[in-house]
Every structure is written in structure tokens, then in C-alpha cells.
C-alpha positions in Angstrom: 1.2 4.9 -17.5 0.3 8.0 -19.5 1.6 9.0 -22.9 4.7 10.6 -21.3 5.7 7.4 -19.6 4.7 8.7 -16.2 2.5 6.8 -13.8 -0.7 8.9 -13.4 -2.5 6.8 -10.8 -1.5 3.3 -9.9 -1.5 0.8 -7.1 1.8 -0.7 -6.1 1.9 -3.9 -4.1 5.0 -5.1 -2.3 5.2 -8.8 -1.6 8.0 -10.3 0.4 7.9 -13.5 -1.6 11.3 -14.9 -1.9 11.2 -14.1 -5.7 13.4 -11.6 -7.4 11.9 -8.1 -8.0 11.2 -7.6 -11.7 10.3 -4.4 -13.6 10.8 -2.2 -10.5 9.5 1.3 -11.2 12.3 3.8 -10.9 10.6 5.7 -8.1 10.5 2.6 -6.0 14.1 1.4 -6.7 15.4 3.1 -3.5 12.9 1.0 -1.5 14.2 -2.2 -3.0 17.8 -1.1 -2.7 17.4 -0.4 1.0 15.8 -3.7 1.8 17.9 -6.2 3.7 17.4 -8.7 1.0 16.0 -6.9 -2.1 15.7 -10.1 -4.0 13.0 -11.2 -1.6 10.6 -8.5 -2.6 8.2 -8.6 -5.6 7.0 -5.2 -6.6 4.1 -4.9 -9.1 2.4 -1.9 -10.6 -1.4 -2.0 -11.1 -2.5 1.0 -13.1 -6.0 2.1 -12.7 -7.6 1.3 -16.0 -11.0 1.8 -17.7 -14.0 2.5 -15.6 -13.0 0.3 -12.6 -13.0 2.0 -9.3 -10.1 2.1 -6.9 -11.6 -0.6 -4.7 -11.7 -2.9 -7.7 -8.1 -2.1 -8.7 -7.0 -2.7 -5.1 -8.9 -6.0 -4.9 -7.4 -7.2 -8.2 -3.9 -6.2 -7.0 -4.4 -8.2 -3.8 -5.5 -11.2 -5.8 -2.5 -10.9 -8.1 -0.1 -10.7 -5.1 -1.7 -13.7 -3.4 -1.3 -15.7 -6.6 2.5 -15.0 -6.2 2.9 -15.5 -2.5 1.1 -16.7 0.6 2.8 -14.0 2.7 1.7 -10.4 3.7 1.0 -7.8 1.0 1.9 -4.1 1.4 0.0 -1.5 -0.6 2.3 1.6 -0.8 1.1 4.9 -2.2 3.3 6.4 -5.0 2.8 9.8 -3.4 4.6 9.2 -0.1 8.1 10.6 -0.2 8.5 10.6 3.6 7.8 6.9 4.0 10.9 4.8 4.6 11.4 1.0 4.4 12.2 1.0 8.2 8.7 2.4 8.7 7.1 -0.4 6.6 9.0 -3.4 8.0 7.3 -3.6 11.4 3.9 -3.7 9.6 5.1 -6.6 7.4 6.3 -8.5 10.5 2.9 -7.9 12.2 1.0 -9.1 9.1 2.8 -12.5 9.4 0.9 -12.9 12.7 -2.5 -11.9 11.2 -2.4 -8.2 12.1 -3.0 -5.6 9.4 -1.3 -2.2 9.8 -2.3 1.2 8.3 0.1 4.1 8.1 -1.9 7.3 8.2 -1.5 10.4 6.1 -2.2 13.8 7.4 -5.1 14.4 5.0 -7.3 11.6 6.4 -6.0 8.9 4.0 -3.1 6.5 4.4 0.3 6.1 2.8 0.5 2.3 3.3 -1.7 -0.7 4.1 -0.2 -4.1 5.0 -2.5 -7.1 5.1 -1.9 -10.7 6.0 -1.6 -13.1 3.2 -5.1 -14.6 3.6 -6.9 -11.3 3.6 -10.0 -11.0 1.3 -9.8 -8.3 -1.3 -13.6 -8.1 -1.4 -13.8 -7.5 2.3 -10.8 -5.3 2.7 -11.8 -2.8 0.1 -15.6 -2.8 0.4 -17.2 0.6 0.9 -13.9 2.5 1.2 -14.5 6.3 0.7 -11.6 7.1 -1.5 -10.0 10.5 -1.7 -11.8 12.0 1.2 -11.0 12.9 4.8 -12.7 9.6 5.8 -10.5 7.3 3.7 -8.4 6.0 6.6 -11.5 5.4 8.8 -13.5 3.7 6.1 -10.5 1.5 5.0 -9.9 0.5 8.7 -13.5 -0.5 9.1 -13.4 -2.6 5.9 -10.2 -4.4 6.9 -11.6 -5.0 10.4 -14.6 -6.7 8.7 -12.3 -9.3 7.1 -12.5 -12.6 9.1 -8.9 -13.4 8.1 -7.5 -10.3 9.8 -7.0 -10.8 13.6 -6.5 -7.1 14.4 -5.9 -3.7 12.7 -3.4 -1.3 14.0 -1.9 2.0 13.1 1.3 3.6 14.3 0.5 5.7 17.3 1.5 9.3 17.2 2.9 9.1 13.6 1.4 10.7 10.5 3.1 10.7 7.1 2.8 13.4 4.5 1.7 12.4 1.1 1.7 14.6 -2.0 -1.7 15.4 -3.5 -1.4 19.1 -4.2 1.3 21.7 -4.9 0.9 22.9 -1.3 1.6 19.4 0.0 4.6 19.1 -2.3 6.0 22.3 -0.9 5.4 21.1 2.7 7.4 17.9 2.2 10.2 19.6 0.3 11.0 21.9 3.2 
């Protein structure tokens, strides 16, 4: 969180854990409110801090989520205004069966990643090429290398818009 109280860059994890959500960031409150059982979700903010890379932040966030719940963990970008809870729920259900799901962004990245509860942070985030047109492909390869993940899927024919630039903000605002 920067000096203005705004989240600059952060990792959000959503854990269907059976525990009440606490300290829900305002920009994610609509996600929690829309859930069938909002009290069953635990949302945590993991700001990028210091000189750690994003892979290390994501790995730490997964470890933190796994300490709270044995269930699936969803990583949801904070720049994805077009993603709805209904888009995320099939991925969470698939993760209970060992399948990881990635929801692709139009720029070669992704807007959400859902992994099974036993996924390895070290494996899932190794060698990911962040903030490039190869982010989705490199993330998919990393998750596929995790022995705890039975399969990796994406949603066929669907691409979400994320907001990285003024141009992309104008595109989703239309």
C-alpha cells in the first residue's frame, strides 16, 4: 500500500476455507458479496515488498494460504474489472479434483490462477516470465511441472481484459 492508501502492486489470494473473510480490500468487496457463502472465503493481500520478485511473493502467498486451508487457492489480479465470481467458481471446483485453471488475459498474461491445495509454490512459480507476452505460457509450464497438479486447463475461447495502461482502461470502460 502506497502513501495514499492505494494498493500499488499486490497479490490477492482467495481461499474457500470455511473461515470468515477479514480485512477485505474495498475493491474486492463485490466479489465477497456475490459469493454464495461469503463467510466461506478468506481474502488476503500480499503486497510486493522490498527486493523480492513476483515469483517469491506468489510463492509466499501460496504458503500463507495453505497454512490457513487445505483447499484450492485462487490468485486473482487486482487489475481485472471484467472477471466475475461466476467465472472463477468452475476453476475452484476443478481444483478440488487436482486440476489447476488459468484465466487468460488478452496481453499474454492471466487474470486468475487457481491451484489445488497441495500445489508447490516453488514449482508453480519457477521461471515465470512476468509482465511479458509469455507470462501465461511460462506460468502454465511451471504449474504443469508441479507433481501435485493433475492437469492444467484454461477456459477455451475466453480471454479477459486486464488494465495495465490507459488504453486498456479505456477499452474496458466502453
